[in-house]
C-alpha positions as CSV (number, residue, x, y, z in Angstrom):
1,M,41.6,-60.7,-41.1
2,S,40.2,-63.9,-39.4
3,D,40.5,-64.5,-35.6
4,W,42.8,-67.2,-34.9
5,S,42.9,-69.4,-31.9
6,L,45.6,-71.6,-30.3
7,Y,44.3,-75.0,-28.7
8,M,45.6,-77.9,-27.0
9,I,44.2,-81.5,-27.2
10,R,44.7,-84.2,-24.8
11,D,44.6,-87.6,-26.3
12,G,43.7,-91.1,-24.7
13,H,47.3,-91.7,-23.8
14,G,47.6,-88.2,-21.7
15,C,50.0,-86.5,-24.5
16,L,49.2,-83.0,-25.5
17,Y,48.8,-81.9,-29.1
18,T,48.9,-78.1,-30.0
19,G,47.5,-76.5,-33.0
20,I,46.0,-73.4,-34.4
21,S,42.6,-72.6,-36.2
22,T,40.0,-70.3,-37.0
23,D,37.4,-72.7,-36.1
24,V,38.3,-74.8,-33.2
25,T,35.2,-76.9,-32.9
26,R,35.3,-77.8,-36.5
27,R,39.0,-78.7,-36.0
28,L,38.4,-80.8,-33.1
29,T,35.6,-82.6,-35.0
30,E,38.1,-83.3,-37.8
31,H,40.7,-84.7,-35.4
32,T,38.1,-86.9,-33.6
33,S,36.8,-88.3,-37.1
34,G,40.5,-89.0,-38.2
35,M,40.7,-86.5,-40.7
36,G,42.9,-84.2,-38.7
37,A,46.5,-84.2,-37.7
38,R,48.0,-87.8,-38.2
39,A,49.8,-87.4,-34.8
40,L,46.1,-88.0,-33.1
41,R,44.7,-90.7,-35.4
42,G,43.5,-93.8,-33.5
43,K,44.7,-92.0,-30.1
44,G,41.2,-91.0,-28.8
45,P,39.2,-90.2,-26.8
46,L,40.3,-86.8,-27.7
47,E,39.6,-83.7,-25.1
48,L,39.9,-80.0,-26.0
49,V,41.8,-78.9,-22.8
50,F,42.9,-75.3,-23.8
51,Q,41.9,-72.5,-26.3
52,L,42.9,-68.9,-26.6
53,Q,41.9,-66.6,-29.1
54,V,45.2,-65.1,-30.2
55,G,44.2,-62.5,-33.1
56,G,46.1,-62.8,-36.5
57,H,47.6,-65.9,-38.3
58,S,51.1,-64.7,-37.7
59,Q,50.9,-64.3,-34.1
60,A,48.9,-67.7,-33.8
61,L,51.9,-69.4,-35.7
62,R,54.4,-67.8,-33.3
63,L,52.7,-68.9,-30.1
64,E,52.1,-72.4,-31.8
65,Y,55.8,-72.7,-32.6
66,L,56.7,-71.5,-28.9
67,L,54.2,-73.7,-27.2
68,K,55.3,-76.8,-29.3
69,R,58.7,-76.7,-27.7
70,W,57.8,-76.3,-24.1
71,P,58.2,-79.4,-22.1
72,K,55.0,-81.2,-20.9
73,W,55.3,-80.0,-17.3
74,R,55.4,-76.5,-18.4
75,K,52.3,-76.9,-20.8
76,E,50.5,-78.7,-17.7
77,A,51.4,-75.7,-15.4
78,L,49.8,-73.5,-18.2
79,L,46.6,-75.6,-18.0
80,R,46.5,-75.3,-14.2
81,G,46.9,-71.5,-14.5
82,E,50.3,-71.5,-13.0
83,C,52.1,-69.7,-15.7
84,Q,51.2,-67.8,-18.7
85,L,52.1,-67.5,-22.4
86,P,54.6,-64.6,-23.3
87,E,53.2,-61.6,-24.7
88,L,54.2,-61.3,-28.4
89,Q,54.8,-57.9,-30.2
């Protein structure tokens, strides 16, 4: 089983993109080069602002799904350490 990470990238417009990967450094390089998610193409500079190792693929997918539905103000609170991700069973 690979260790999966949940990550957030801030684009040049201040928007937050959420994703999962087993290699966040490689994934950020792909996003920066334009080979990653279409949502980030042409929106640089890109900055990795959050990374959390979460364990298995299933848990990573569930946390990504949850975080993508949070409003921006709540994601910003997570980045500032004012709130936490819920524990998943």
